[in-house]
N, C-alpha and C positions, 0 to 999 in steps of 0.2 A: 470481640468477633469470635465465631463460631470458626473452625478448623475451614469448614465445606466455603464461609465467603471470605475466606483467606484464600481457598484455593482457586473458586473463582475470579477475586479481584487480580491476582496476582496473572488468569488465563488474560484474562479481558489486554492491560497493561503489556501485555504479553503479546498479544493479539495486533492493539496499536503498536507497537512497535514495529513488529514485518508487514506490517502495511504503509506503514509511514517511509520503512527505509527501500520495499519496493518502488514505492511511486519518486523518492529518489532516483534510485537508478536508474526507470524508465524515463523520467527524467533529464538523465543526463544521456543516456542514447538519444531522445531524440535531438534535442538540440544538438549530439555527433554530425544525425544525419540531417538538419536541415529542420526541423519540427517544434515548433513550438509545444511545450511543455505541457499548456494548456488542453490541443490539439489530444498530444498523447494522453492525458488522466484522462479525458471524456472518452474518449473508445475506449480506454481500457474500461472504465465505468458503466460501460453498456455493454460490456461481451464482447465487446467489436475487436477487440485484439489479441489475433487467431496466429499463432507461428507454422 
């Protein structure tokens, strides 16, 4: 595996971890205000989650 391939794999893994962390935090916040996690994640995925 080349250095470029390793760097790409690390970046993809990092982005996946960040996305999972954001979804987890969003789910917890949604539960705290009484929303379902599914609706919170759906709104975020559609770009409707504006602050």
